[in-house]
C-alpha positions as CSV (number, residue, x, y, z in Angstrom):
1,M,33.6,-11.1,11.9
2,T,32.7,-12.0,8.4
3,T,30.4,-9.5,6.4
4,V,27.8,-10.9,4.0
5,A,27.5,-9.0,1.0
6,R,24.1,-7.8,0.2
7,A,22.5,-9.3,-2.8
8,T,21.7,-6.9,-5.8
9,Q,18.3,-5.7,-5.8
10,V,16.7,-5.5,-9.4
11,V,13.3,-3.9,-9.6
12,V,11.6,-4.6,-13.2
13,V,9.1,-1.8,-14.0
14,T,6.7,-2.7,-16.7
15,G,3.0,-2.3,-17.6
16,L,0.7,-0.5,-19.9
17,S,1.9,2.5,-21.7
18,G,0.3,5.6,-19.8
19,A,0.1,3.8,-16.5
20,G,2.9,5.7,-14.8
21,K,6.2,3.9,-15.7
22,S,8.3,7.2,-15.8
23,T,6.9,8.2,-12.6
24,A,7.7,4.8,-10.8
25,L,11.1,4.9,-12.2
26,A,11.7,8.5,-11.0
27,A,10.6,7.3,-7.6
28,L,13.0,4.5,-7.6
29,E,15.8,6.9,-8.5
30,D,14.8,8.9,-5.3
31,L,15.2,5.8,-3.4
32,G,18.7,5.4,-4.6
33,F,18.2,2.9,-7.5
34,H,20.2,3.2,-10.7
35,A,17.4,3.4,-13.4
36,I,18.0,1.9,-16.9
37,E,15.1,2.2,-19.4
38,N,14.4,0.2,-22.5
39,V,17.7,-1.8,-22.5
40,P,17.8,-4.5,-25.4
41,P,17.2,-7.8,-23.9
42,A,20.3,-9.3,-25.2
43,V,22.5,-6.9,-23.1
44,I,20.2,-6.9,-19.9
45,T,22.6,-9.1,-17.9
46,Q,25.7,-7.4,-19.1
47,A,24.3,-4.1,-18.1
48,I,23.5,-5.2,-14.5
49,E,26.9,-6.8,-14.3
50,A,28.6,-3.5,-15.3
51,C,26.5,-1.8,-12.6
52,E,27.5,-4.3,-9.9
53,G,31.0,-3.9,-11.1
54,A,30.9,-0.2,-10.4
55,G,29.4,-1.0,-6.8
56,V,25.8,-0.3,-7.7
57,K,23.5,-2.8,-5.7
58,D,20.2,-1.3,-6.5
59,I,19.0,-1.4,-10.0
60,A,15.7,-0.5,-11.8
61,L,14.9,-1.7,-15.3
62,G,12.0,0.0,-17.3
63,F,10.3,-1.9,-20.0
64,G,7.3,-1.2,-22.1
65,G,5.2,-2.9,-24.7
66,S,7.3,-1.5,-27.4
67,V,10.2,-3.9,-26.5
68,G,8.7,-6.9,-28.3
69,A,11.7,-9.2,-28.0
70,F,11.7,-8.9,-24.1
71,L,8.1,-9.6,-24.0
72,D,8.7,-12.9,-26.1
73,G,11.6,-14.2,-23.9
74,A,10.6,-12.6,-20.5
75,P,10.7,-15.7,-18.5
76,D,14.3,-16.8,-19.5
77,V,15.6,-13.1,-19.2
78,L,14.3,-12.9,-15.7
79,A,15.6,-16.1,-14.7
80,S,19.0,-15.3,-16.0
81,V,18.9,-11.9,-14.0
82,E,18.3,-13.8,-10.8
83,R,21.7,-15.6,-11.2
84,G,20.9,-18.6,-8.9
85,G,19.5,-16.3,-6.0
86,H,22.4,-13.9,-5.8
87,R,20.1,-11.2,-7.0
88,K,16.6,-10.2,-5.7
89,V,14.2,-9.4,-8.5
90,T,11.0,-7.7,-8.1
91,I,8.7,-7.2,-11.1
92,V,6.2,-4.2,-10.7
93,F,3.4,-4.2,-13.3
94,L,1.6,-0.9,-13.6
95,D,-2.1,-1.2,-14.9
96,A,-4.9,1.3,-15.5
97,S,-8.5,0.9,-17.0
98,D,-8.6,1.4,-20.7
99,D,-10.7,4.6,-20.4
100,V,-8.0,6.2,-18.1
101,V,-5.1,5.3,-20.4
102,A,-7.0,6.6,-23.3
103,R,-7.8,9.9,-21.6
104,R,-4.2,10.3,-20.6
105,F,-3.0,9.9,-24.2
106,N,-5.6,12.3,-25.3
107,E,-4.6,14.9,-22.9
108,T,-0.9,14.6,-23.8
109,R,-1.8,14.3,-27.6
110,R,1.0,11.6,-28.0
111,P,0.6,8.6,-30.2
112,H,0.3,5.3,-28.3
113,P,3.7,3.3,-28.8
114,E,1.7,0.1,-30.0
115,A,0.4,1.9,-32.9
116,Q,3.8,3.2,-33.7
117,R,5.5,-0.2,-33.2
118,T,3.1,-2.2,-35.5
119,K,2.7,0.6,-37.8
120,A,-1.0,-0.6,-37.8
121,A,-3.0,1.9,-39.7
122,H,-6.0,0.0,-39.2
123,L,-6.1,0.7,-35.5
124,A,-9.1,3.1,-35.2
125,G,-7.8,4.7,-32.0
126,V,-6.1,4.6,-28.6
127,L,-8.5,2.0,-27.0
128,E,-7.6,-0.5,-29.9
129,S,-3.9,0.0,-29.2
130,V,-4.3,-0.4,-25.4
131,A,-6.3,-3.7,-26.0
132,L,-3.5,-5.1,-28.2
133,E,-0.9,-3.9,-25.7
134,R,-2.6,-5.4,-22.8
135,E,-3.0,-8.8,-24.6
136,R,0.8,-8.7,-25.4
137,L,1.7,-7.9,-21.8
138,G,-0.3,-10.7,-20.5
139,P,2.3,-13.3,-19.7
140,L,4.6,-10.5,-18.0
141,R,1.6,-9.5,-15.9
142,A,1.3,-13.1,-14.7
143,M,4.9,-13.1,-13.5
144,A,4.5,-9.8,-11.6
145,T,5.5,-9.6,-7.9
146,L,3.4,-6.4,-7.5
147,V,0.4,-5.1,-9.6
148,I,-0.5,-1.4,-9.0
149,D,-3.6,-0.2,-10.6
150,T,-2.9,3.5,-11.3
151,S,-6.4,4.6,-12.4
152,A,-7.3,6.6,-9.5
153,L,-3.7,7.7,-8.6
154,R,-2.2,11.0,-9.0
155,V,1.6,11.4,-9.7
156,H,2.1,11.9,-6.0
157,D,0.0,9.0,-5.0
158,L,2.1,6.7,-7.3
159,R,5.2,7.9,-5.8
160,K,4.0,7.4,-2.3
161,R,2.8,3.8,-3.1
162,I,6.4,3.1,-4.6
163,F,8.0,4.4,-1.6
164,T,5.6,2.4,0.8
165,L,6.1,-0.9,-1.0
166,L,9.9,-0.7,-1.8
167,K,11.4,1.7,0.8
168,P,11.6,-0.7,3.7
169,D,14.7,-2.3,2.3
170,H,16.1,1.1,1.4
171,D,15.8,3.3,4.5
172,D,19.4,3.9,4.5
173,L,19.2,5.2,1.0
174,H,16.3,7.6,1.0
175,R,15.8,9.9,3.9
176,M,14.0,13.3,3.4
177,Q,16.3,16.1,4.4
178,V,15.1,19.2,6.4
179,R,17.2,22.1,5.8
180,V,16.8,24.9,8.2
181,M,18.3,28.1,7.0
182,S,18.9,31.6,8.4
183,F,18.9,34.6,6.2
184,G,18.7,38.4,6.3
185,F,15.6,40.2,4.8
186,K,17.8,43.0,3.6
187,V,19.7,40.5,1.4
188,G,16.5,39.1,0.0
189,L,14.1,36.2,0.4
190,P,15.6,32.8,-0.3
191,H,14.2,31.3,-3.5
192,D,14.1,27.7,-2.5
193,A,12.5,28.1,0.9
194,D,9.1,26.1,1.4
195,L,8.5,27.8,4.8
196,V,9.4,31.3,5.8
197,F,9.3,32.8,9.4
198,D,10.0,36.3,10.3
199,V,11.8,36.8,13.8
200,R,12.5,40.4,13.5
201,F,10.1,41.0,16.4
202,I,12.8,39.6,19.0
203,D,15.1,42.2,20.4
204,N,18.0,42.8,18.1
205,P,21.6,42.1,19.6
206,H,22.9,44.4,16.8
207,F,22.2,47.4,19.1
208,V,24.3,45.9,21.9
209,P,27.9,47.1,21.2
210,E,29.6,44.0,22.6
211,L,27.3,41.7,20.8
212,R,27.2,43.4,17.4
213,P,30.4,41.9,16.0
214,L,29.5,38.4,17.0
215,T,26.9,36.1,15.4
216,G,24.1,33.9,16.7
217,E,26.6,31.0,16.9
218,D,28.4,32.8,19.8
219,P,27.0,31.9,23.2
220,P,26.5,35.4,24.4
221,V,24.2,36.3,21.4
222,R,22.5,32.9,21.6
223,D,21.7,33.2,25.2
224,Y,20.5,36.9,24.7
225,V,18.2,35.8,21.7
226,L,16.7,32.8,23.4
227,A,16.1,34.7,26.7
228,A,14.2,37.6,24.9
229,E,10.6,38.0,25.3
230,G,8.5,35.9,23.2
231,T,11.4,33.5,21.9
232,R,10.2,30.6,24.2
233,Q,6.6,30.7,22.7
234,L,7.9,31.0,19.2
235,L,10.1,28.0,19.5
236,D,7.4,25.9,21.1
237,K,4.8,26.9,18.4
238,L,7.4,26.3,15.5
239,G,8.3,22.9,17.1
240,D,4.7,21.8,17.2
241,L,4.1,23.0,13.5
242,L,7.2,21.3,12.2
243,A,6.4,18.0,14.1
244,F,3.1,18.0,12.4
245,L,4.2,19.0,9.0
246,V,7.5,17.0,8.5
247,P,6.0,13.5,8.7
248,R,3.3,14.4,6.0
249,Y,5.8,16.0,3.8
250,E,7.7,12.8,4.0
251,E,4.6,10.6,3.3
252,E,3.9,12.8,0.2
253,G,7.4,11.7,-1.2
254,K,9.2,15.1,-0.7
255,S,13.0,14.6,-0.9
256,Y,13.7,17.9,1.0
257,V,12.1,20.7,2.7
258,T,13.6,24.2,3.5
259,V,12.6,26.0,6.4
260,A,13.8,29.7,6.2
261,I,14.2,31.9,9.4
262,G,14.9,35.6,8.7
263,C,15.9,38.6,10.7
264,T,17.0,41.9,9.4
265,G,20.7,41.0,8.5
266,G,20.9,37.3,9.0
267,Q,23.6,37.6,11.6
268,H,22.1,37.3,15.2
269,R,18.4,36.5,15.8
270,S,17.8,34.2,12.6
271,V,21.1,32.2,13.4
272,A,20.3,31.5,17.0
273,I,16.7,30.6,16.3
274,A,17.5,28.5,13.2
275,N,20.0,26.4,15.4
276,A,17.5,26.0,18.3
277,V,14.7,25.0,15.7
278,A,16.9,22.3,14.2
279,E,18.0,20.9,17.4
280,S,14.5,20.7,18.6
281,L,13.4,19.0,15.4
282,R,16.3,16.5,15.7
283,V,15.1,15.5,19.3
284,E,11.6,15.1,18.1
285,L,12.4,13.1,15.2
286,A,14.8,11.0,17.4
287,R,11.9,10.4,19.7
288,R,9.8,9.1,16.9
289,A,12.7,6.9,15.5
290,A,12.5,8.7,12.3
291,T,15.2,8.7,9.7
292,T,14.7,12.3,8.4
293,E,17.8,14.2,8.3
294,V,18.1,17.9,9.7
295,V,20.8,20.2,8.6
296,V,21.4,23.9,9.3
297,F,22.8,26.4,6.9
298,H,23.3,30.1,7.7
299,R,23.2,32.0,4.3
300,D,24.2,35.4,5.3
301,A,26.0,35.1,8.5
302,R,29.7,36.4,8.6
303,P,32.2,33.6,9.2
304,H,32.3,32.7,12.9
305,V,34.2,35.4,15.0
306,S,35.4,34.4,18.6
307,R,34.7,36.8,21.5
308,R,38.4,37.5,21.8
309,D,38.7,38.4,18.1
310,A,35.7,40.7,18.4
311,G,37.3,42.4,21.3
312,H,34.7,41.3,23.7
313,R,34.2,42.9,27.0
314,D,32.1,41.7,29.9
315,P,28.8,43.8,29.9
316,P,28.5,46.5,32.5
317,E,26.4,45.8,35.6
318,G,22.7,45.6,34.8
319,G,23.1,43.4,31.7
320,A,23.4,44.0,28.0
321,K,19.7,44.3,27.5
322,A,19.5,47.5,29.3
323,Q,21.6,49.1,26.5
324,V,19.1,48.1,23.8
325,G,17.8,51.2,22.1
326,A,15.6,49.9,19.5
């Protein structure tokens, strides 16, 4: 069976200065695009060919009004980029109202690129620079595949808009990752955790001699923890919470979320619960046909020890739980 090579996707991001080009390019990078900003027009085609030669099939080009030569020859340059249909070219033009652009420049206290480019001392302020840039960008705006008005958009809103418009062709490139981490409170809270849950209320296998040298990865410890009072209710409630939160985090444009589950030492309870939470979340996401990736990381657990290596003995009649002293 012959495999048809996927066409190179080139997204050209342009528009008014202050309308959000840097944010849009960053969002495209998160989608797996290789971003190139303000490349001289004479070497655009060579830059794309160099990327293709390195196996890069998704390229984002950023252009502002300060690149005058690109604006003058935009139709010819973009036609050469498409290369007879072997590349898919999308032009995204970012716009915003004059007042909003002026406010953004006043807040950052940066000079407008148009005033710097023309060295036009006669320009009285940002609004005049915006008007001149808007006029120069007119032909490029007319060629745009997508026009996005960012006047009322926050940074996260613009990222979400870019994801919504361009992600369908790149579901294999951008998947939010949920990291479910176990840890021990006595070692310290994980600094990169977005959500932290304390499971120290569950009976501690550390006080069961035959379970102490094992970890929550071992079936005897796992079964002990999952059978403890309150564990089932905890897993049900955490499952409901994560099923509610994870899709909303992904819609917001998050690339990853870390869910930290802690017990005293990070050996038994947190490990077993983290594994159970991750498995439950995988099942729920698969049911929804979501592409979110779920991984598990046990920060403080000892390397896995087999029951034989730990000198395991079958618990005495009456079960291990009867020996718990705390």
